[in-house]
N, C-alpha and C positions, 0 to 999 in steps of 0.2 A: 384461825390455823384449823378449827375445827371442818366448818366448811370446805377447806378446798383438802383435807383428808379423806371429808363425808365424798367429794366429787370423785377424788383417784378411787378411793374401793370400790364406787359401782361400776368404771369404765372400768378397772385390772377385774370386776367381776364378768364383764362383757362379753372383754376380749378373752377370758378363757372358755366361755361357751361358744364364742364364735370360734377360736379355734378348735373344739370337741366336735363343731360342724364343722369344717376344713377337712379334719381329719378321714372328717365319712366323704368328703366328695371330691378328693384330689384334683378333679378337672375342672373345678375356682378357687382359688388364691388368694379372693377376697376376705377380708374376716366375716361371713355376714352368717342372721342368725334370725330365724324365724323373719326375715326383711329388716334389719337393722346390721348397719357396719358402719365397726370401727376403723377410722382411717389417722393416715397421717405423715407427716410432713418432718422430717431430719436434714436438713441445709448447714454443713457444715464445709467450711474453707480457707483461706493465705490471703492476703490482700500486704499490695505499697502503695503508697499512698505520699507523691513528692509536697501535699502539704493538707493535713488532717489535723483528730483530733484523735485522745484517748474511747478507748472504749466504753460504753455506759454497758452496764448488766442488765440495763429494763428499756433500755431502746429500741424499741422494734428491729432498724436494723444494725443494731448492733456498733456500726462505725458511719461516720457520715463522710460515702461514698457522692454523695449531689458536694458541689462547691457548697460551704456555708456562711454566716459571720463571723466566726468562730474556726475557721480550718487557717492555723497557723504554721505547721511543724512534719517535718518527716515522719511518716506512721508507717512501721512496717509488724506486721500483727496478726494473728488468727482471725477470723472474719467468721461471722454466719450470715445466715440469711442473703445471700448473693443474690442466687437466682430466685427465689421465694419466700416465705414467713412458712418458719418451721411449728405443726402448730398438731393437734391430734381433736379426735372430737370425735361424735356421733353422728348418722343420715338412717331416717328409712324412710320409707314408703309402702304401707300397706293394705291391700286392695280392702272396702269391708261393704262392699255396692257393686254390683256389674259397671265396670267403668267409672268406676271414682272408687279413691288412693286417699289415705291418709297419710302424712308429708309434716317431716318436721329434718331438724336439724339442730346441732348440739355441739361448737367450738372455741375453742381457745387456741389464741398463740400463747408460743413459748421465745426462750434466746434459750439454744442449748449450749454457750457456754456455761450459764451463771445457774442453766435451770427457775428460772424467774420465769414468772405469767407475764408477758412483753406489758409495758409497761409506761410510755411517754409524756406522761404527766410529773410521774414520777421523779425522771431524767431532768425533767427540766425543772424540779423543784430539791434538786440534789444541786440544781446552777442555780439553784438563788440567792442572791447577793457576789458570786463570783465574778470577777473579771472575766472581760472574754480573751482577751489572751491564757486565763487558765482554767478555760469549763472545759468538760467532760463535752463526747456530745451528747446533745438531748432537742430536743424540736418535739411538736405534738402533733399527735396522731387520737383517730379513735379507739385506738388497743390503750386502754388505759387503768390495764390490771384488772377489770373486772372476774371473773368466774369463768364470765365462756362468752369473752368481747369480742371473736370470732361471726358468733352468730348464736341464734336463742329463738329458733322459732315454731310455728308449726298453722298443717293449715292445711283443705285438702286439692285435689288433684285431681280433671277432664281431661283424655285429651281431646276431648270436643270443647269444653266448657273454658277448660287455659288451670290457671292456677293460682288459689287465692290461701293468699299467709298474712300471721302477723306478728308480733311482735323485735327482733331485732335481728335487721338482714340488711346487706347492700342497697346502697341507692341503683336507681336505677341506670344512672349517668358515671356509678361507679363500674357499674357489670357492663355498663359500654367501653370500658376504658378497659378492664382487663378484655374484652373483646380482639375491642383493635389497635391498640400496644404491641408490637409489631415484637415485644420481648415479658407480653403475658406478668405488666406488674415486678419482672424484677428490682429490685433495692440496689444493687448495686452498678446495672446498666443502663436503665432506664428513669428517666424524669419526671413522668407522669406514674412511675411505680413508687419509688422511694417517694416524695413529694405528694401530697393527696388533695393537692389543687383539683386538679384537674376532676377528678372520684368528687370530690366533694364540693362541689361547686365555691366551689376561691378556699374555700376556711375546710379539713383535711378530717376535723374533728364527725362534717356530716357525709363521710365516704360511707358510711353507717347507719340506720336512723332508726334512732329507740323507740318501742312505742306508733312503730308502723304497721299497715297494713299495705298487702301487695300483689297487685293483679297482672298477669302477665298469658298473654295467649296467640299462639300461633291458627292466622288462618286462612289454608291453602298459604300463598307468595309471599303473607303478607303475616305483620306480629308487631302487639299494642303492648302497652302498657299503661300502670298510671298506681302512686306510691303515694298515700297521705301518712304522715307522719306529727301527732300533738305531742308538741312541747313541753307545755304544761305539768311542772312540777317535776321535769326529769332530769334535769342540771345538762339540758341538750339546748338553751334558747328559747327560739317558736317554731311558733308551726311549717314546716314543709312539703308542699307540693311539688309531683314529679312526674312527665310525662313522657312517654318512650313510641317514635311508629318509625318502624321499620320493614324488612321484606328480605327473602331469598330471590330477585327477578328474573335471574339467569343465572343458568347453570357456573357455580365456584365465586357468584358476586353476592354481596352480603351487605347493606344499608342499612342507618340507623338515623336519625335526625331525635334527640330532646328538649325537652323542656324542663329548669328545676327556677322554686322561688324559695329562698327558706328565706325566714325571718328570722334574727336575732338572730346568728352563724358568733361563734366564737376562735378567737386567734388567740391559744395560749403561746406565753414565753416567761423568764425567768424572768424574775423583779428585779428592779436595777440592789445597785450599792446601795443608798439610800433607801430604799422603802426595806428591804432582808434585813437589814444591820439598825433598823430603827430600836430605841431604849424602848421599855416595855414596862419602866415606871419614870417617875421625874420624881427632881427633887422638889422640897417645899407645892408640893402640889398643884406647878403652874401648868401652862399649856403648853403643849410640845409645841417647841419650833419651828421642826419636818414637817411638808405639808403633808409630803405620799407616806409617813409613817400607815402601821397595818393596824386598822380598827383594834380594838379590845378583844378580844378572845377567837382571833385568826393568826393563824399560827403559820412561819412560814414556811415549816415543814411538810402544809398539805397545801399555801397559797400561789396562786399564780397571775401573774398579770394580763387580761386581755381586751384585744381590740374587739368592738364588738358590732357589725354593722345586718344589711339585712342585702342579702347576693340574691342576684337571678344569673341566671347562665340558660343559652341553647347551643347546641353541640351537632356535631354532622361524622359518621365515621365510617366507615368505609376498607373491606378489605375482598381480595380476587386473587381467586386459584389457579391457577393455569401450570400444566402439568408437575414441575417438581418447585414450583416457584411459589410461595402467597407475597401481595403483596397489603400492604396498609398503611391507611392514614386517618385523620384525626385534625377534623379545630374546633376550640369551644371561643367562646368572647360569651367573657362572664364580666358582672358588672357588681362594684361593691358603694353601698350607701351609708349616708349614715343610717341607726338602725327609731323606725317608725317609736317603736316601744324601747328604751335603755333599760338596758340591770347596771344592775346598785352596787359599790362594793357589799362582798361576801352573799352576794346569790352564787347558789353550787354551779357546779360541771357535771358533766361523765367522771366517773367512776369516784363519786365520793370529795372532790376540788374541791376547792372554791378560790372565787373571782377573790384578789387581792388587795388588785389596780386596776379601776376601769378608764378607758379611753371609748368614748362611746359619739366620741366628738373624732374621727380620723378624717371623713370628707365631707368637711364642710364647704366647699367650691361647686360639689355636684357627686358627679360617678369616679369613681376610679372603675378604668377598661384592664383586663390583663386578658390577653390573647394566645391561647396555645394551642400550636401546632404539633404534628409531627407525621414521619414519613419514612417507613423502611418496609422489607421485604424477610424472611427465610427463604432459606433454600436447601432442599433435604439433599445433599449431596451424595449419599446414599441409605440404605434403611436406617443405619442409627447412628452416621452425621449430621446433622446441622449447621447450616450457617448464618448467624443472622444478624446485620447489619443496621442503625437505627437512625438520626434524624429527626433533636426537639428544639422547638422553639418557645421562647417567653419574648410577649411583646405589651410593656406598662405605660399609660400616654404620663401624661404631665397635669395629676388632678389637682393640687392645691397653687392658688393665684398669689401665696404670698410666698412660694421658693420659686426662688430666682436659678434659670437654665439654659441659659444663653446656649445654645448648642448643647445640652446635654451635659450633668455632670452628678457628678458622686456627692456633690453635696449634702443632698438630701435627698430619703427613698419615695418624696413626691415627683420626683425630675423626670423623664421619662426612661424608660431603661431594654435591656434584653439581657435572656441569658439564655445562649445556645449550648448544645452538647452532641455529641457523636459517640457510639458506640458500634464493638462489633463484637461477636460474639460465637465462642465453638461448645456446642454442645455434643456428646456423645454415648450415646445410649447402651447401653449394655443389658439390660431386658427394659418390662416395662412400670421397675422398682429403683433400680439406680443406676443415675448417669450420670456424667461427672463434665464441669465444664473451665471455660477459660477466657476468657477475652478483659474488655477494660472501657471507660466511658469518659469521655473528658469533655469537663465543662466548664464553659466562663459566662461570667456576670459584668455588663458595663451600665456606667451613667448610674442613671436613679436608683437599677438593680441592684446596683454592685457598693451604695451607701453603703457603712458602717460596717461594711466587709475587711477583715485585715489581710486577705489575700484575694484576686480574680479571678483563680484557674485551676485547678486541679486535675489530676489524672492516679486511675484505680484502678492496676493490672491485679488481678484475681485468677484461684484458680479454686476452684470447687470442686464438693458430691454435693451429692442430694442421694435419700431416699423417703419410699415413698413406701406408704405398707395400704 
C-alpha cells in the first residue's frame, strides 16, 4: 500500500507541475513539463450480452466480451475499457546531445469502475475452485497487478540511429497487432484486442516482455526491429527473441513481417475444484489421497494452473490508406510444443503469483498450430465520424493422436476447431480528448475450440465514451 501511495503522490506532483506549464502556454493542451508528459485514458460504457459472465473488478476488460468457456447467462451491465484500456502514465523525451535524446515511459492500467489496478491473475485466483457455470469474468493477461504493468522502460533515441530501450515493454509482435488491427486493440470489438494470443505469440503473458532490450529504426522506406527478453528469474518463463522487418513501400501502404521464439511460455487458468479445495492437513499423518493437491506453502489465493510451452510465430500485417478508407489485414502462424525446460510446481509467475499446477506435456504428438487471420476497414464518414468493420478468424489443427475427432468434434480441445467474429463500430470524436462509440462483436466457436464451453456464441452490443488526456 505504501508503494502505491508513493506512486500516486509522484504522479499528482507531476500533474500539478504540468498544469502550471499548460496554463503558461494555452496553445498546447498536453500536460507537459520539461519534456515529461502526464497522459491517460478513462473508458466507461454499457453492455448487453446474451451470454456472458458477471463483471470482475480486476480483469482488465471487466466483462468477457469474447465468447469464453464460462459465458452462460444474459448480462446487462455498466462496462469498462470497451474501446481501449483505461490507464495513467508518464512519458518523456529530452535531448542531451545534438541528435540524441533520453526517453522513458511509465504506465499502469486501471479498471475505472472499481479504481483497481488491472490484475488478470487475481481474477483467475478469485475463480479457483469455482465451477464453470458460477465463475465471474477471468482470464490470463500480461497485466497482473504490477504497479507499472503497462510499461516501465528507458533508453536513448536518435532520428538517424534508431531507438534502444530497456525494461518492461510491448513485444514487437504486439506492436504490429495494435498497428494492423482495424479496431486498434479494442477489448469489446476485437478478438485480437481482447485475447492476447496474437500479440503474445500464443500466450498473452508475453505480449509485454520484462527484462527486455528493444531496438527499432526507420531507414528510408524500410524499418527494422529486434528484441530480446532474459527470462531468468523473472517469473515470465524462459528467454524470448523477436524480429521485425517492414516498410512503407508505396504512398499509403505499410507492411511488417515478424518472427518470435519464446521459451517456457505460460498460459494461466483457474485451479480446478479438486485442487483448490484440497485439505491442508490430514488426519493420522497419512499421505494425501488427492493427486492434485497443492503442495505445502502454496496458497490457492495466489496460485494458478499453468500450461507451459515453447512457442514460435511468424506473422504478416499490412494496411493501405486510400482517400477516406484505411484497410488493414494480418495473418499469424503460431506453433506450440512441449517445453525443452519444464517448469515445476512452485515456480513464480508474473505479478508475484505462483504456479500451483503445471502441465508440461500438453502437446505430446507434435505441435499445436493456431492460425489467426483478420481483415477490416475504417471509413472516415466525416471529420468527426469513423465507421469500422472487421472479421477475425482462428483455425486450430488436430494436434493429439489420442483424441478421436471424426469430422471435428468439441469433445476434446485437441481436435481441429475454429473461431469467427464479426464487428461493426461507429466512433464519434467530439474533439481530440473525448469520443463516444457504439457497436457490437458477434463471436462463435466450433469443434475443438468449443471443447468445454457452456455456449458456443455471444453478441455484445455496447455503447460508451472515452476521455483521453
